[in-house]
C-alpha positions as CSV (number, residue, x, y, z in Angstrom):
1,M,4.7,8.0,23.4
2,S,2.2,7.4,20.2
3,I,0.5,9.9,18.3
4,D,-2.3,9.9,15.9
5,F,-2.1,11.0,11.9
6,A,-3.5,14.4,12.3
7,T,-0.9,15.1,14.8
8,F,1.9,13.2,12.6
9,L,0.9,15.4,9.6
10,S,1.1,18.4,11.1
11,I,4.7,18.1,12.7
12,V,6.6,16.0,10.0
13,P,6.9,19.3,8.3
14,F,9.4,20.6,11.1
15,V,11.6,17.5,10.2
16,T,11.4,17.3,6.6
17,D,12.4,21.5,6.4
18,V,15.4,20.1,7.6
19,R,15.9,17.2,5.7
20,K,16.1,15.1,8.3
21,P,14.8,11.4,7.4
22,V,11.7,10.3,9.4
23,L,10.7,6.8,10.5
24,I,7.3,5.6,11.6
25,R,6.5,3.1,13.7
26,G,3.5,1.3,14.0
27,R,1.2,-1.8,13.6
28,H,0.6,-3.5,10.5
29,G,-2.4,-2.6,8.1
30,I,-3.0,0.8,10.2
31,G,-1.8,2.8,6.9
32,K,1.8,3.8,7.7
33,S,2.3,3.6,3.5
34,E,-1.1,6.1,2.7
35,V,0.2,8.9,5.5
36,V,3.5,8.8,3.4
37,Y,1.6,8.9,0.0
38,S,-0.7,11.7,1.9
39,F,2.5,13.9,2.8
40,A,3.9,13.8,-0.9
41,K,0.8,14.5,-2.3
42,K,0.3,17.3,0.0
43,A,4.0,18.7,-0.7
44,G,3.8,17.8,-4.5
45,L,6.4,15.6,-4.6
46,P,6.9,11.9,-6.5
47,V,7.3,8.9,-4.2
48,V,10.2,6.5,-5.1
49,E,9.5,3.4,-2.7
50,R,11.7,0.6,-2.2
51,R,11.0,-2.1,0.3
52,A,14.4,-2.4,1.9
53,S,13.2,-6.6,3.0
54,Q,13.6,-7.3,-0.7
55,M,17.0,-5.6,-1.3
56,T,20.2,-6.9,-1.5
57,E,23.5,-4.9,-1.5
58,G,23.7,-4.4,-5.7
59,D,20.2,-3.4,-5.4
60,L,21.4,-0.4,-2.9
61,L,24.5,0.2,-4.2
62,G,24.2,-0.8,-8.0
63,L,26.1,-3.0,-10.3
64,P,29.8,-3.0,-11.6
65,D,30.1,-1.2,-15.4
66,N,31.6,-3.6,-17.6
67,R,33.3,-0.6,-19.2
68,D,37.5,-0.2,-19.1
69,C,38.1,2.5,-16.2
70,E,41.8,3.1,-15.5
71,I,43.0,5.6,-12.8
72,A,46.7,7.1,-12.7
73,G,47.1,4.3,-15.2
74,K,45.7,2.0,-13.0
75,K,42.5,-0.4,-14.0
76,A,39.8,0.3,-11.4
77,T,36.1,-0.8,-11.0
78,T,33.4,1.8,-11.7
79,W,29.8,1.2,-10.5
80,N,26.1,2.1,-12.0
81,A,24.0,3.3,-9.5
82,P,20.4,2.0,-9.2
83,D,17.3,3.4,-10.6
84,W,15.9,5.0,-7.6
85,L,19.1,6.1,-6.5
86,V,19.6,8.3,-9.7
87,L,16.3,9.5,-9.4
88,A,16.4,10.7,-5.7
89,C,19.9,12.1,-6.7
90,T,18.9,14.0,-9.6
91,Q,15.3,15.6,-8.9
92,P,13.6,16.2,-5.5
93,V,11.0,13.0,-4.4
94,V,10.1,11.5,-1.3
95,L,12.6,8.4,-1.2
96,F,10.0,5.7,1.2
97,L,11.9,3.0,2.4
98,D,9.5,0.2,3.8
99,E,10.2,-2.6,5.9
100,V,13.8,-1.8,7.3
101,D,13.7,-3.7,10.1
102,R,13.1,-6.6,8.0
103,A,16.1,-5.9,5.6
104,T,19.0,-7.8,5.8
105,T,21.8,-6.5,8.0
106,E,23.9,-5.6,5.2
107,V,21.4,-3.9,3.6
108,R,20.4,-1.7,7.2
109,Q,24.3,-0.7,7.5
110,G,24.0,0.5,3.9
111,I,21.2,2.9,4.7
112,F,23.3,4.6,7.4
113,E,25.1,6.8,5.5
114,L,21.7,7.4,3.5
115,T,20.2,8.6,6.9
116,D,23.4,10.6,8.5
117,S,24.7,11.9,5.3
118,R,22.5,11.8,2.5
119,K,25.0,9.9,0.3
120,I,25.3,6.7,-0.4
121,N,28.4,5.1,-2.8
122,G,29.9,8.5,-4.1
123,W,26.1,9.9,-4.9
124,N,24.9,12.5,-3.4
125,L,20.7,12.8,-2.6
126,H,19.1,15.9,-4.3
127,P,19.0,18.8,-1.8
128,D,15.1,18.7,-1.8
129,T,14.8,14.7,-1.6
130,L,13.2,13.7,1.5
131,I,13.5,10.3,3.3
132,F,10.5,8.3,5.2
133,A,10.9,4.6,6.3
134,A,8.2,2.7,7.9
135,V,8.8,-0.3,10.1
136,N,6.1,-2.5,12.4
137,G,9.0,-2.7,15.1
138,G,8.8,-0.6,18.6
139,E,6.3,-1.1,21.1
140,H,4.8,-3.7,19.0
141,G,7.9,-5.6,17.5
142,S,7.4,-8.9,19.8
143,Q,4.4,-9.5,17.9
144,Y,6.2,-9.3,14.2
145,Q,9.1,-11.5,12.5
146,V,11.6,-8.5,12.8
147,G,14.8,-7.5,13.5
148,E,15.6,-4.9,16.6
149,M,17.3,-1.3,15.5
150,D,20.2,-0.8,17.6
151,P,20.8,2.6,19.3
152,A,23.3,4.0,16.6
153,E,20.8,2.7,14.0
154,L,17.8,4.7,15.8
155,D,19.9,7.6,16.4
156,R,20.0,8.3,12.8
157,W,16.5,8.7,12.3
158,T,13.5,11.0,13.4
159,T,11.1,8.8,14.9
160,F,7.4,8.6,15.2
161,D,5.3,5.7,16.9
162,L,1.8,6.2,15.3
163,D,-1.5,4.9,16.8
164,P,-4.5,6.3,14.6
165,T,-7.6,7.3,15.8
166,V,-10.8,5.5,14.2
167,E,-11.6,9.5,13.3
168,D,-8.3,9.6,11.5
169,W,-9.5,6.2,9.4
170,L,-13.1,8.1,9.1
171,A,-11.9,11.2,7.9
172,W,-9.9,9.0,4.8
173,A,-12.5,6.9,4.4
174,K,-15.0,9.3,3.3
175,D,-12.9,9.7,0.0
176,N,-11.9,6.2,-0.4
177,I,-14.6,3.9,1.1
178,D,-17.8,2.6,-0.1
179,N,-20.8,4.4,2.2
180,T,-21.8,1.1,3.7
181,V,-18.6,0.1,5.1
182,F,-18.0,3.4,6.2
183,D,-21.5,3.3,8.1
184,F,-20.6,0.0,9.4
185,I,-17.6,1.4,11.1
186,N,-18.7,4.4,12.1
187,Q,-21.1,2.6,14.4
188,N,-19.1,-0.7,14.9
189,R,-15.8,0.8,15.7
190,N,-14.5,-2.2,17.7
191,H,-14.4,-3.9,14.4
192,L,-12.3,-1.6,12.5
193,E,-9.0,-3.6,13.6
194,H,-7.9,-5.9,16.1
195,S,-5.8,-4.4,19.5
196,A,-5.2,-7.1,22.2
197,D,-3.4,-10.1,21.4
198,Y,-3.0,-12.2,18.2
199,E,-4.0,-16.1,18.2
200,P,-1.3,-18.0,15.6
201,N,-3.3,-18.6,12.1
202,K,-6.5,-16.6,13.2
203,V,-7.8,-13.5,10.6
204,Y,-8.3,-10.5,11.9
205,P,-10.1,-7.2,10.7
206,S,-7.4,-4.2,9.8
207,R,-8.0,-0.8,8.4
208,R,-5.9,-2.2,5.4
209,S,-8.0,-5.2,5.3
210,W,-11.2,-3.1,5.2
211,K,-10.3,-1.0,2.6
212,R,-9.7,-4.4,0.4
213,F,-12.8,-6.1,1.2
214,K,-14.6,-3.2,0.0
215,D,-12.5,-3.0,-3.1
216,C,-13.8,-6.9,-3.6
217,L,-17.5,-6.0,-2.6
218,V,-17.3,-3.1,-5.1
219,K,-16.2,-4.8,-8.2
220,A,-18.7,-7.6,-7.5
221,K,-21.5,-5.3,-6.7
222,L,-22.3,-7.0,-3.7
223,L,-23.4,-4.6,-1.6
224,D,-27.2,-4.3,-2.4
225,K,-28.2,-7.2,0.2
226,A,-26.9,-9.5,3.0
227,S,-25.7,-13.1,1.5
228,P,-24.1,-15.9,2.1
229,T,-21.3,-14.7,-0.7
230,I,-21.0,-11.5,1.6
231,Y,-20.4,-13.4,4.6
232,N,-18.1,-15.7,3.4
233,L,-15.4,-13.0,1.7
234,A,-16.1,-10.9,4.9
235,V,-14.7,-14.1,6.9
236,A,-11.7,-14.4,4.6
237,F,-11.0,-10.6,4.7
238,V,-11.6,-9.6,7.9
239,G,-12.1,-12.5,10.3
240,F,-15.3,-14.5,12.0
241,E,-16.3,-11.8,14.4
242,A,-16.3,-8.4,12.1
243,A,-18.1,-10.7,9.5
244,V,-21.1,-11.9,11.2
245,A,-21.4,-8.2,12.4
246,F,-21.0,-6.5,9.2
247,N,-23.7,-9.1,7.7
248,D,-26.2,-8.3,10.1
249,F,-25.5,-5.1,9.1
250,I,-26.1,-5.4,5.9
251,A,-29.2,-7.2,6.2
252,N,-30.7,-3.8,8.1
253,Y,-28.9,-1.2,6.1
254,K,-32.2,0.5,4.4
255,R,-33.0,1.9,7.7
256,Q,-29.8,3.8,7.6
257,V,-30.4,8.0,7.9
258,T,-28.0,9.8,5.7
259,V,-26.7,13.4,6.1
260,E,-29.1,14.4,3.1
261,D,-31.8,13.1,5.2
262,I,-31.4,15.2,8.3
263,L,-29.9,18.6,6.2
264,D,-31.8,18.1,3.2
265,N,-35.1,16.6,3.7
266,G,-35.8,16.9,7.2
267,K,-36.3,13.4,8.2
268,V,-35.8,13.7,11.4
269,L,-38.5,11.2,12.6
270,A,-35.9,8.7,11.0
271,T,-34.2,8.8,14.3
272,K,-36.8,8.3,16.6
273,D,-35.6,5.0,17.8
274,F,-31.7,5.8,17.7
275,G,-29.7,5.5,21.0
276,I,-26.5,7.4,21.8
277,T,-24.3,5.2,19.4
278,D,-26.4,6.0,16.6
279,H,-26.8,9.5,17.2
280,N,-23.0,9.8,17.5
281,A,-22.5,8.0,13.7
282,L,-25.2,10.3,12.3
283,I,-23.5,13.4,13.9
284,E,-19.9,11.9,12.8
285,K,-20.9,11.9,9.5
286,I,-22.5,15.1,9.1
287,I,-19.2,16.3,10.5
288,L,-17.0,14.7,7.8
289,S,-19.2,15.4,4.9
290,G,-18.1,19.0,5.1
291,R,-21.7,20.3,4.6
292,I,-21.3,22.0,7.7
293,T,-18.1,24.0,6.9
294,T,-19.5,25.7,4.0
295,T,-23.1,27.8,4.2
296,L,-26.0,25.9,4.7
297,G,-29.3,27.6,3.6
298,E,-32.2,28.5,5.5
299,A,-33.7,25.3,5.1
300,S,-31.1,23.1,5.9
301,L,-30.8,24.8,8.9
302,K,-33.7,24.4,10.2
303,N,-34.0,20.9,9.7
304,L,-30.4,20.7,11.9
305,A,-32.1,22.4,14.4
306,D,-35.0,20.2,14.5
307,Y,-32.7,17.5,14.6
308,W,-30.2,18.9,17.2
309,Q,-33.3,19.6,19.4
310,T,-33.9,15.9,19.6
311,L,-30.8,14.9,20.5
312,P,-28.9,13.8,23.8
313,S,-27.2,16.5,25.9
314,E,-23.4,15.5,25.6
315,V,-24.0,14.5,21.4
316,A,-26.0,17.8,20.9
317,M,-23.1,19.4,22.4
318,K,-20.6,17.6,20.3
319,L,-22.3,19.2,17.3
320,F,-22.8,22.5,18.4
321,T,-19.0,22.6,19.4
322,E,-17.9,21.5,15.8
323,L,-20.0,23.8,14.3
324,G,-18.0,26.6,16.5
325,K,-14.9,25.3,15.4
326,Q,-15.7,25.0,11.6
327,N,-17.5,27.9,10.7
328,V,-18.2,30.3,13.4
329,T,-20.2,32.8,11.4
330,Q,-22.4,29.7,10.9
331,S,-22.1,28.7,14.5
332,I,-23.9,32.2,15.3
333,T,-26.9,31.8,12.2
334,F,-27.4,28.4,14.2
335,H,-27.5,29.9,17.4
336,K,-30.0,32.2,16.3
337,T,-32.1,29.6,14.5
338,V,-35.7,28.9,15.5
339,A,-36.9,25.3,15.1
340,S,-40.3,23.8,13.9
341,N,-41.3,23.5,17.5
342,G,-40.6,27.5,17.6
343,V,-37.9,26.9,20.4
344,K,-34.8,29.3,19.2
345,N,-31.4,27.2,19.5
346,G,-30.3,29.9,21.9
347,D,-32.6,28.6,24.3
348,F,-32.2,25.3,23.8
349,L,-28.9,25.5,24.1
350,V,-29.3,27.5,28.0
351,K,-31.7,24.6,28.7
352,L,-28.5,22.2,27.9
353,L,-26.2,24.1,29.8
354,T,-28.6,24.6,33.1
355,G,-30.6,21.7,33.0
356,K,-33.4,24.8,33.3
357,N,-36.5,25.4,30.9
């Protein structure tokens, strides 16, 4: 069974609190590495990352020391541990081993001891060091050139299959993605990533490719208007279908309504031609902006009431429910707020619930 990122981040501390290793499985480009770094930042720990797919036995165990070593009068070999292992053993870190299912059998066998006994080749991990790994295997493994993990190997991990929601990405994207790309995905969620079978050699969008595409557009200052350059770049990053949709979206982007347009400027008329999808997207932006978690001023509450009373019932209930979750006091105040048409929100809510005036 798969879980989303929000659920994963809420339950994984129960595993790390007892210092058990965590294995994250999921499709490429969904943000497995991002979620590890997000966890580490929240835990106040640096990340020591190694690609297991690029490691040899020497990278795992270290190399022989050329100094003479004798034990009971007999010559012996002593080893210099690799830098990542010294760090993980001498200070608390998040040890992140990526692409474990693409590593050689010898390296994977060596990782057994790390995951089972928290030591390797005589070096013991720091008591507060946490082990994470990420792989593409599991349910989607047949789509990738990866090695299967046998029962004994899997038994040493606490395994989570991640299938993040669009809301997971939007929550991350509000602080990491340009508004234009954010708004496009918010209103065209089917283009965030490909979920069906993959045709060989065809470019498809992923959460990672949208981030890379955004970085390119921002650096080149290309987000002002649609152009052949944007289209051609989009094809290269996210594939043909997403590129066509994104270029059309950019061409009409000036018609987008912002959170500030509604809450600060009361531009409710700008939404008069909106369908349910458009309203849903704008409500999502309002929720993710964090504005409704703070105390809104009287004018902003009235502007929100004016907009709320124009919404289709299901969208209106979504916003009202979210208000109650995020700020109970403000939800009560909003319930009492009177819109510009003279209708109190509480009376409008009764009409929504009962269908009666």
